[in-house]
N, C-alpha and C positions, 0 to 999 in steps of 0.2 A: 681671452683668459691669460693670466700671467703664469707662464711656465718657466721655472728656473731649474738650472742644472749646475751643480757644483761638483767638481772632480778633485779628489785628494789623492796624495801619493799612496797612503796606506790606510787600512781600516782604523788604526790607532789615531792617525791625524784626523780622520773624519769624525770619530767619536769625541775627540778632544774639542774640535771646533763646534760640533753640534751641542755638546754639554754647555759651553758658554752661551751659545745662541739660545738654548732652552731657558737658561736662567734669566737671560735678558728679556725674553718674552714674558716670563712669569712676573718679573719685576715691573714690567710696563703694563701689566694687566690691571685694570681698574676695579674689577669685581672682587667679591669675597671668596669665591670658589672657582678654581681653575680645573676644569674637567679634562683629564689627560688619559687617552686610551693607548695602551702599550701592546706591542707585538713581541713575539719571541724571536730568537735568532742570535747568531754570534755577534753581529754588530750592535744591536741594542744591549747585549751583555757587556760589551766594552763601555758603552755609554753609562750604564749603571755603575760600573766600577769607577769611572771618572767622577760621577756625581757624588758617590759615597765618599770618595777620597777628598774631594775639594770642598764640599758643602755639607758636611755631616750635621751641623747645628744651625743651618740657615733657617731664618724665620719664614722663608718662602714655603717650606714643607707644610706649614700650618694651613695653607689655603689650597694646596694641590690635592685633588681627588683622583685616585688611581683606578682606572678601569682596564679591561682587557679586550683587545680586538677579537681574539679567539683563544680557545683553550682545548687541549686534549682532555678526553674524559678519563682522567686518572686522578688518584688521590693527590692532595697538595704536597705530600712528601715524596711523591714519585719523581725520579730524575727527569722525566719528560714533561713535568708540569711547568707551564709558563709562569704561573704564580710562584711556584717553589723556587725557580731561578731568581726572580726578582726579590723574593724574601731573603735569600742567601746573600745576594750581591748588594742589595740596597736597603731594604727595610730593616734588616738586622743591624745596620750601621748608622742610621739617621734618627733624629728626634722628630717624631710626627704623631698626630692623632691616629690611633688604629682605626677609628671609625671612618677615616678617609680612604680605606681600602675597600674596594667593591670587586671581589673576585668572582669569576665563574667557578662554580663548585663542580669540579670535574668528577667528584665521587658520586654525584647524583645521576639519575636517569637523564639521558641527553634531552629528550623532548620536554621533560619537566623543567630542567634547568634553562633551556632556551626560553621557555615561557616566563619563568621566574626572573631571569636576568633582564628580559625585555621590560617586564613590569617595573623593575628597579630603575632602569634607565629612564623610562617614561615618567616616573615619579620624581626623580632627582634633577633631571636636566630640563631646561626650557626648550621649547619647540619653535621652529620656524619652517615654513613650507610643509607643515604636517609631519615633520620628523624632528627627533631630538638633535640638539646641537652640541657636539664636543668642541672644546676650545682648541685642542690639538690631538691629532691621531698620527702615530708613527707606524709605518708599514714596512715590511720586508717584501722580498720577491723570491720565490723559488726558481730553480733552474728550469722549471716547466712553465714559468710565467704566472704561477698562482700568487695571490696575495690574500691576507687574512687566511681563512680556510675556504676560500673560493677557488676551486680547481677548474682547469679547462673543460672538464667533463660535467661541470655543474654551474655553467654560466648563468643559469636561471636565478641563482642566488644574488646576482648583481641587481636584479629587478624585483626581488621579492617585496611583497607588501608588509612583511614582518620586520621587526627591529633585529631579531636574532633568528637564526636557523640552525638546524642540525646538518653538519656536513660529514662526508665520508671520504677518508683518504683513498685515492684511487688504487693504490698498491697494497697497503696494509689492511685496508678496511676499517681502520680505527675511526671511531666516532669523535666528532668535535662540535663545539658550539662556536658560532662565528657571528660577528656583526655582518649585516647585509650591505650590498653596494649602495642602496639609497641612504643609509645612515652614514656610511663613510663619506659619501659625496656631499653630505649636508654639514660637514664639520667646518669650523672657521679656518683651520689650517690642517693640511695633510702633508706629511713629509715621508718620502721613501728613503730608507737607509739600505743601500745595496753594495755588497762587496764580493769580490772573488771572480776569477776568470771563468768559472762555470756559469756566470750570469751574463757573460759578454754577448753571446748570440741573441739572447732575449732583449738585452738593451739595444742592440743594433736594430732589431725588428721594431721595437717600440718607437725608436727615434728616427727610423728611416724606411721601413717597409710596411706601409699601412695595412695591406691585405693579410700579412702575417700577424701584425700587432692586434688586429681585430679578434683573433682567436685566443688572445691572452687576457686573463682577468685583470692583471695589473694595468694594462693599457686602457681599461675602461674607468679608471679612477680620474674623474674630472670634477673637483669640488665646485658646487654652485657659487662659492665665494671667489673662485678663481685663484685661491692661494694654495698652489701645489708646488712643492719643491723636491727635487731629487738630489740626494747627497750620495755620491758613489765614489769608489776608489778607481785608481788607474787600471787595475786588473779587469774590472767589470766594464771599463770604458774603452778597452783596447781595440774594439772594432768600429767605434763610432766615427773615426776620421775617414773611414772608407765610404 
């Protein structure tokens, strides 16, 4: 499997470089619809800022379909809504078809929305290996090693036979809808965007301590395509040299 690690001085440099890489990927894509699943977090927020500033009227927006890796079960106007953040930072500033947005409806009942969103994905995306195929998924990682809304105490979501599941935040008890591990690992490209010194311990475990990495959901992301890339900043990488 091709495993790539790119380290940048700052989160801003990371987002800058990734924004250009993202546009290059979409430009090179030969299909009519590029299915892109988004994660929340500070680093993706920087990415959306760069994209909105540099490419507000790009024709590429016409073929990009936006999906969400996970969502908190809150209204789209709630400050914790992953959709709401992207709406403010990107969608409100670019020219694109609104029908290309496929949001998880956080205002709905979690179990109902998990079923509904799974059905939408199954309908819109082509399948390989029995699972839908996203062209690109971007992921973050929490300081507990979770990714998407798959937490260390809910590792079974990595192997779920469903496209989406209801997850529960281990501290707040907040309900979320998340893509499962099988779907994430079936994407054509998966990229982690990780920044901050609070992630350094987990990065060191994932890249150098297999027995500890095995307990972290993020370490179990290994796309069938082999196309997994980590984009991290120096603060999150400061223990890797050891």
